[in-house]
Every structure is written in structure tokens, then in C-alpha cells.
Legacy VTK file of the C-alpha trace (Angstrom):
# vtk DataFile Version 3.0
C-alpha trace
ASCII
DATASET POLYDATA
POINTS 109 float
43.485 109.918 114.121
45.136 106.515 114.310
47.689 105.586 111.687
47.515 102.406 109.685
50.363 99.985 110.136
52.600 99.393 107.160
52.833 95.968 105.564
56.386 95.608 106.850
55.328 96.391 110.410
52.401 93.974 110.177
54.729 91.259 108.864
57.199 91.880 111.680
54.431 91.705 114.302
53.163 88.470 112.739
56.647 86.964 112.936
56.995 88.045 116.572
53.598 86.649 117.507
54.266 83.376 115.716
57.627 82.918 117.377
56.257 83.785 120.822
53.565 81.173 120.290
56.214 78.654 119.181
58.330 79.463 122.251
55.345 78.826 124.508
54.308 75.638 122.706
57.824 74.198 122.602
58.462 75.001 126.246
55.127 73.650 127.417
55.271 70.679 125.045
58.746 69.756 126.240
57.610 69.944 129.842
54.542 67.779 129.179
56.598 65.162 127.323
59.642 65.046 129.624
58.395 66.474 132.947
61.686 68.376 133.064
61.485 72.065 133.888
65.173 72.527 133.075
64.839 71.028 129.586
61.709 73.039 128.813
63.508 76.264 129.847
66.469 75.368 127.623
64.190 74.665 124.649
62.331 77.947 125.239
65.608 79.887 125.422
66.811 78.319 122.175
63.524 79.322 120.511
63.906 82.842 121.923
67.440 83.032 120.519
66.150 82.064 117.088
63.466 84.771 117.333
66.066 87.394 118.201
68.282 86.262 115.307
65.366 86.511 112.850
64.427 90.014 114.051
68.046 91.186 113.796
68.220 89.760 110.276
65.053 91.653 109.312
66.547 94.872 110.696
69.762 94.457 108.691
67.817 93.648 105.527
65.925 96.905 105.989
69.202 98.813 106.430
70.686 97.196 103.298
67.571 98.145 101.347
67.925 101.757 102.563
71.569 101.835 101.469
70.591 100.767 97.949
67.823 103.375 97.694
68.075 105.611 94.674
66.336 108.896 93.979
63.273 107.082 92.606
62.934 105.167 95.868
63.372 108.336 97.896
60.607 110.043 95.913
58.247 107.192 96.854
59.011 107.398 100.613
56.584 108.918 103.062
57.834 111.377 105.675
58.601 108.797 108.368
60.518 106.539 105.959
62.489 109.545 104.723
63.399 110.555 108.280
64.657 107.015 108.970
66.614 107.082 105.714
68.291 110.375 106.643
68.943 109.113 110.165
70.765 106.091 108.758
72.778 108.219 106.311
73.900 110.593 109.056
74.679 107.726 111.463
76.948 106.113 108.849
78.811 109.428 108.587
79.409 109.434 112.353
76.637 111.694 113.556
74.470 110.785 116.516
70.877 110.596 115.324
67.516 110.042 116.924
64.269 109.591 115.027
61.500 111.031 117.140
58.037 109.557 117.516
55.741 110.402 114.627
53.322 112.875 116.136
51.516 114.172 113.080
53.314 117.492 113.385
54.504 117.565 109.770
58.138 117.624 110.876
57.774 120.356 113.492
58.913 119.718 117.053
LINES 1 110
109 0 1 2 3 4 5 6 7 8 9 10 11 12 13 14 15 16 17 18 19 20 21 22 23 24 25 26 27 28 29 30 31 32 33 34 35 36 37 38 39 40 41 42 43 44 45 46 47 48 49 50 51 52 53 54 55 56 57 58 59 60 61 62 63 64 65 66 67 68 69 70 71 72 73 74 75 76 77 78 79 80 81 82 83 84 85 86 87 88 89 90 91 92 93 94 95 96 97 98 99 100 101 102 103 104 105 106 107 108
């Protein structure tokens, strides 16, 4: 059975899609207006850099939100969110962690 995507994941995919569209439009638009391949590549790379910065910012916001989680927040988490929360807690303490792909195995590997 396929899983539904969370609102956060949908929002992140929307941001990625929007930025990829903007990268294409700015690169192509710059080329059409200036006829300069070099300038259109530079504009596309700048747009790509902005996309990467936004995605990194989203990731760090998520980590900050996990750090502030209290017991009430933990009680509301589903299994996958809880595994990510524990992974982050152990990583901060110096352990090497790896969250495995959610396989519908109820935590069994």
C-alpha cells in the first residue's frame, strides 16, 4: 500500500519544483534576451545556489524544531518521525546513526 506524503514533504517538493522551474525560466530567458550562453549559465547557477540555500534552511529549521520537542510533541509523532527524532538525539551525542527506509515492518529489520 502506498503511503501518503506529509504536508511538509509536499511543501518541500513544491519548493523544489518551483525553483527548478525558475532556474529553467531564468536561464532560458537570459539566453533569449542576451544571446549569451555564458550569462544564462551564470544566472542558472545563481538560481541553483539560492535553491540549495533554501533547502538547507528548511532542513535546519526542521532540526531546530526537533530539538525543541517536548513530551507532548513526541506523543504526537508517528513512527517515522520518532525514529528521525531519536536519530538526531543520538547523532548530537556522538553516535553514528542511520534511519532506514520505511518498509512497513513496524520497526523490525
